[in-house]
C-alpha positions in Angstrom: 0.0 -0.1 0.0 1.2 3.3 -1.1 2.0 6.2 1.5 -0.6 9.0 1.4 0.3 11.9 -0.5 0.2 15.5 0.5 -3.5 16.6 1.3 -4.8 12.9 1.3 -5.8 11.0 4.5 -2.4 9.9 5.9 -2.3 6.1 7.0 1.3 4.7 7.9 2.3 1.5 6.9 1.4 0.1 10.3 -2.2 1.1 10.0 -1.7 4.3 12.1 -3.7 7.5 11.4 -1.5 10.5 11.6 -3.0 13.6 12.9 -2.4 16.7 10.9 -0.1 18.0 14.0 2.0 15.4 13.1 2.6 16.2 9.3 4.9 19.1 10.0 4.8 22.4 9.2 2.2 23.5 6.6 3.1 26.0 3.9 0.1 28.4 3.2 1.8 31.1 1.3 0.4 32.5 -1.8 1.4 31.0 -5.2 3.2 34.1 -7.1 2.4 34.0 -10.6 4.6 35.1 -13.5 3.9 38.5 -14.4 5.0 38.3 -18.0 2.5 35.4 -18.4 -0.3 36.8 -16.3 -3.9 36.3 -17.6 -6.4 39.0 -16.0 -9.5 37.3 -15.3 -11.5 40.3 -16.9 -10.1 42.4 -19.9 -10.7 45.7 -19.6 -10.5 48.9 -21.9 -9.1 52.5 -20.7 -12.6 53.7 -20.7 -13.4 51.1 -18.1 -10.9 52.2 -15.8 -11.6 54.2 -12.5 -10.2 57.4 -13.6 -9.3 59.4 -17.2 -5.9 58.1 -18.8 -3.4 61.0 -17.2 -5.2 60.7 -13.6 -5.1 56.9 -13.6 -1.4 56.9 -14.6 -0.4 58.9 -11.6 -2.9 56.7 -9.4 -1.0 53.5 -10.6 2.3 54.9 -9.8 1.5 56.0 -6.6 -0.4 52.8 -5.8 2.4 50.5 -6.6 4.8 53.0 -4.6 2.6 52.5 -1.7 2.3 48.8 -1.9 6.1 48.8 -2.0 6.4 50.7 1.3 7.5 54.0 -0.1 7.0 57.0 2.1 4.8 60.0 0.6 7.9 62.1 0.7 10.1 59.7 -1.5 6.9 59.6 -3.8 7.1 63.1 -4.2 10.8 63.2 -5.1 10.5 60.4 -7.6 7.3 61.6 -9.4 8.7 65.5 -9.1 5.4 66.6 -7.5 4.5 67.8 -3.8 3.6 65.7 -0.7 0.1 67.5 -0.7 -0.4 66.2 -4.3 0.3 62.6 -3.2 -2.0 63.1 -0.4 -4.7 64.3 -2.6 -4.7 61.5 -5.1 -4.5 58.9 -2.2 -8.2 60.6 -1.2 -9.6 60.2 -4.7 -12.2 57.2 -4.9 -10.2 56.2 -7.8 -7.2 55.2 -5.8 -9.3 52.8 -3.6 -11.1 51.6 -6.9 -7.9 50.8 -8.9 -6.5 49.0 -5.7 -9.7 46.8 -5.3 -9.6 45.8 -9.0 -5.8 44.9 -8.7 -6.3 43.2 -5.5 -9.5 41.2 -7.1 -7.4 39.9 -10.1 -4.2 38.8 -7.6 -6.8 36.7 -5.8 -8.3 35.1 -9.2 -4.9 34.4 -9.9 -3.8 32.8 -6.9 -7.2 30.7 -7.0 -6.5 29.3 -10.3 -3.0 28.5 -9.5 -4.3 26.5 -6.2 -7.0 24.7 -8.1 -4.2 23.5 -10.7 -2.0 22.6 -7.9 -4.8 20.5 -6.2 -5.8 19.0 -9.5 -2.3 17.7 -9.9 -2.7 15.8 -6.7 -6.3 14.3 -8.0 -4.9 11.1 -9.6 -2.9 10.3 -6.6 -6.0 10.9 -4.2 -8.2 8.8 -6.3 -5.7 6.0 -6.2 -5.2 6.2 -2.7 -9.3 6.2 -1.8 -9.7 3.4 -4.1 -6.8 1.1 -2.2 -8.9 2.1 1.0 -12.0 0.9 -0.2 -10.6 -2.1 -1.6 -8.5 -3.1 1.7 -9.2 -6.4 2.9 -8.0 -7.5 6.5 -5.7 -10.3 6.9 -7.1 -13.3 9.1 -6.1 -13.1 12.7 -6.1 -16.6 14.7 -5.8 -16.8 18.3 -5.1 -20.3 19.7 -5.2 -21.6 23.2 -1.6 -22.2 24.5 -2.4 -25.4 26.1 -4.6 -27.2 23.7 -4.0 -25.5 20.5 -7.5 -25.2 19.8 -8.9 -21.9 17.8 -10.5 -19.7 20.4 -10.8 -16.6 18.2 -10.6 -15.7 14.4 -11.0 -12.3 13.3 -9.8 -9.6 10.7 -6.7 -8.0 11.4 -7.5 -4.6 10.2 -4.3 -2.6 9.7 -6.6 0.0 8.2 -9.7 1.0 10.6 -12.9 -0.1 9.2 -14.3 3.5 9.6 -11.6 4.8 7.2 -12.7 1.6 4.7 -16.3 3.0 5.0 -15.5 6.4 4.3 -13.5 5.6 1.3 -16.4 3.6 -0.1 -18.8 6.4 0.6 -16.6 9.0 -1.3 -16.2 6.5 -4.3 -20.0 6.2 -4.5 -20.7 10.0 -3.9 -18.3 11.0 -6.7 -19.7 8.3 -9.0 -23.3 10.0 -8.8 -24.8 7.5 -6.3 -25.0 9.9 -3.6 -28.3 9.4 -1.8 -29.7 13.0 -2.5 -29.0 12.2 -6.2 -30.8 9.0 -6.0 -33.7 9.8 -3.8 -33.7 13.5 -3.3 -33.0 15.7 -0.1 -36.8 15.4 0.7 -37.9 12.1 -0.4 -39.9 10.0 1.8 -41.6 6.4 2.1 -45.1 7.8 1.6 -44.9 7.6 -2.3 -45.5 10.2 -4.9 -48.6 12.9 -5.2 -50.5 13.3 -8.3 -52.1 16.8 -8.4 -55.0 17.2 -10.6 -56.3 20.7 -11.4 -59.8 21.2 -12.8 -60.7 24.8 -14.4 -64.4 25.5 -15.0 -65.5 27.9 -18.0 -65.6 30.4 -15.0 -61.9 30.1 -14.2 -62.7 28.4 -10.9 -59.8 25.9 -10.2 -60.2 22.9 -8.2 -56.8 21.4 -6.9 -57.2 17.3 -6.2 -54.3 15.5 -4.7 -54.3 11.9 -4.9 -51.4 10.0 -3.1 -49.7 7.0 -4.6 -47.8 4.7 -2.9 -44.8 3.0 -4.4 
């Protein structure tokens, strides 16, 4: 039986379930995309940006300098303007709107990268689940030390039965055999209900419900 892959239920070769705290430190850092190959989620024209071209250019520059941690005094020197002008641009609605647009695109890019990373583990994850679902316990026989007679015989579960059960449930759910799919979320044993609506010439409607049992 293969070891569990990162992100999969981890069962050691001795059948021990390893808790998440035993796996060592987890890396939750954001995935940084290659800016040269960056593809934004939404394509925008210059007319769709928060400000007119000249103002938008200044907003973009000050926003990037702000994100890089540069002080307003240094921004003023680099851009050849005054600190009051920097403060004025930061107070514009376009400044916050531009940041929100950029922030949203970065979140979208990171989400796509994480999805691709998770998808790369999908094959190994399916293989692990199938191995757990097909696991068969080895026979375990206990005998009496004096007589040699068999006093107990049972399966030697290297993988706990609950893990095997959950693996089989996952296989059934992902194959389209979830109970909600087969029977519906609100299905009952009372049967189906046939509703007949009678409409008279005077547009008076009468509803009749007929219960039919399976």
